[in-house]
Structures are given as structure tokens and as C-alpha cells.
N, C-alpha and C positions, 0 to 999 in steps of 0.2 A: 362635598364630602361623601354624601350618600351615593352619588353617581360614581365616584372613584372606587368606593367599596364594592358596588355592584359589578363594575368592570373587572375588578380583581377576582371576584368569585366566578363570574360567568365567562371571562375570557382568560384562559390559562396563558401565562407569560411566554412570549416567544423566545425569551432569553434562554430557556431551558435547553434549546437545541444546541447552542454553541458549546457548552461543556461536553456534550456527546460527540460532536464533530471533533473537538480537540482531543478527547480521549481516543477516538478512533485513529486520528493522525499519529498520536503518541504510540499506539499499538503497531502501526505500520513500521515506524522507526524501530521499535523494540524487536519486532520479528526479524527485520533485516540485520540488526546488530547481533541478535542471538545466532542467526545463520552464520555470521562472520566468525563466531567463536568455534565453529566446527573445524576450522582450519588450524586451530591452535591446540587441539587435543587429539590423542590417538587411542586413549583407553576406551574400550567399549562402554563401560559404565558411565563415564563422563559424557560421551556422545549421547547415550540414552537420556541422560538428564537434560541435555540441550534439546533433543527432539521433543521431550515431554514439555519443556518450557515453551517451545514454539507452538505446540498443540494447545497449551493453556491460553496462549495469546490469541490463537485463532478462535477458540471457544468464547473468550471474552468479547472479541469483535462481533461474533454472531449474536451475542446477548445484546450488544449495543444496537445492532441492526433492528432487532425486535423492539427495543425500547423506542427507537426513533419512529418506527412504523406505528407503534401504539400512540405516541405523542401526536403524530400527524392526524390520527383519527379523532383525538380528543382536544385538538387545539383549533380555535376559530381563526386566529391570526397567526400566520407563520412568517418567519423573517424574510423568506423569499419563496418562489414557486414550489408547491408541494412535490411536483414531479422532479424538480431539480434537487430537492432535499433527499428524495429516495435515491436518485442516481448518484449523488455525491457520496452518500453513505455506502451504497452497494459497490461503487467503484473502489473506494478505499478498502472495503472488505475483500474485494477481488485480489488486491495486491497481497494482503495477508494470506488469503487462501492459496495463492500460487507459491509464495515463499514456503508455506507449510507443505505444499505438494512437492516442492523441490527437496525439502529436508527429508520427506518420506521416501523419495526416490533414492537418496543416499542411504537411508536406513535399510531399505529393502533390497536394493541392487548390490550394496556393498562393493562399490568399485575399488579396484586395487589401490588407487590413490585419488586424492582430490586435485583436479587440475588447477594450475595457477589461473587459468581463464575463468574458473568458477569464482575465484576470489575477485578477479577483475570485474566481472559482471555484477557480483554482489556489492562491490564498492560503488558502482554506478547506482544500484538500487538504494543503498544507504543514502547517497547524496540526493537522490530523487525524493526519498521519503522525508528528508530534512526540508526540502523545498515545499513539500506538501504541508508540513507542520507550520512553516512560515506563512504560507498562504492562508491556511485555515484560521490561524490566529488573527488574520486581518479581515475575516468575514464580518466581524462586528463593525467594521468601518468601510462599508461598501461604497460610500460616497467618495472615498479617496483610495481607489484600488491600485495605486502605483506598485506597492509591494507584491500584491497578488499577480499583477501583470509581469513583474520582474521574475517572480518564482516560476510562472508558466513558461517564460522564455528560456529560463535555465533548464527546466524539465525537458523542453524540446531539444535543447542542445545535448543534454545527457542521453536522450533517446538516440540521437545520431551517433554519439560515442558508443553506446551499447550495440547498435547495429554493426558498427565497424569491428568491435571486439568479437561479436558473435560470428560474423562471416569469416573473419580471419581465423578464429578458433576452429570453426567447422572445417575449413579448408585444411588447416594444419592437422586436425584429427584424422581426416580421411587419408592424408598423405603419409602419416607416420604410424598410426595404430594398426598393428598386424593381427591383433586378437579381435575377431569379429564381435564376440560377446561384449568385450570392454568398449569397443567402438559404439555399439548400440546404447549401452548404459550411459556413456559420457555424452553422446549426442542428445539423448533424452533430457539429461540434466541441463545441458546448455540451452536447449530449446525452452525448457520450463523457466529458467532464469531470464531468458530474453523476453518471454511472455510477461514476466513481472514488470519489466521496464515498459512494455506496451501498456499495461494496466495503469502504471503511474501516469503515463501520458493521457490516458482516458480521464483520470482525475483532473488533470490540467484542463482538458477540453470542457468538462462540466463547469469548472471554475470560471472559464472564459465565458461560457453561456450565461452564468449567473451575473457576471459583471455587465454584459450587454443588456440583459433584461432589467438590471437595476439602474441603468444610466438615465 
């Protein structure tokens, strides 16, 4: 009894990391879904509200990053390698940062229209973020990583789809856009959205490393 009490006091519970991972995964999905709503509104005030919500999501994610790092410093036993905890948190944060950056490009560049290809790429981002959520929920069960592996495979497939969309979109943009300024604006937004799919794959790579080390 005494030993159990001492262990509780001296060794902070490793379980506290999982809710933070899960909240971060939820925030990636929230950011991607908020971005999707930009395609359904045209009123400047409505769009500003969406930009603001995406920024709030990005700020919440930054707060979780700090919480995770603080917990690493004060936790004796962690659920898996400390370096991988840092990487997993930072890579999910990167996804949100890039979605926020793409939203700010739209806000500041004010392109004449939002290309359908933006929606297509964001659709891939949404699906990738959903796979992140599925995988993160399974981190509590690392001894049976089947669902994590399946999510990682799907993320890799989605990255290939995103590459195809990106290269086709870029080719079409240069072939059809006659306004040089609009071409640059749209190219930059396409590139940023494609970066987001790359960062989702980075999350998958960290998850695969965690699985290998836990085997």
C-alpha cells in the first residue's frame, strides 16, 4: 500500500500524455475542416471569422506543445521514447501551422477565386487528419498496432493522391492563368497545401518509428 502511494507521488502517471496527443489530433482535424468552410462563404466578415478560428486552433496547438514538453521534463516514466513524444507532438503541430499559413495566404493575397484544386487538396488533408486521429487513439494499445499500421498505409496512399493533384494543378495553372500576379498567388497556396500533406506523412513516419521501438 505504502509503495503504491509513494509511486503515485514520485512518478507522475504516463497516461497524461495520451489526452494531449488526442487533443492535438483533434485540432489537426478541426483546422482542416475549418479551412474547408472557406469555400462555402464569400462575405468578407464570414471569412474573417474562419481565419480567426483557424488562428485560435493554431494557438491552442502551440499551448499543447508547451504542455507536452513540460510534462516530459517532470515525468519519470513516459509511455514511449521521449524524443518520439517530442517529434509526434511537433509534427502534428506542423500540420496545423501549415493549414494556418495557407489560410493566411488566402486572407492576405486575396486571390480572385479559390481554385477547385484547393478544395481537392484540402479534402486529402481532411482525410489524412482523420487517419491521424484514428492512429493516435490506438497509441494506448501499442502491443496491437494493426489500426495504427492501417492508418499509416492510408496516409501514404493519400500523400500519393495529393502529389498527383498538386502536379496536375500546377501544370494546369501555368497553362491557363494569364495574370502573372494571380498565377503566383495560386501557386503559393497550392504549394502550401501540398506541404500540409507532406507533414501529415511525417506524423505517420513518427508513428511507425514508435511501433518499431515498442515491438
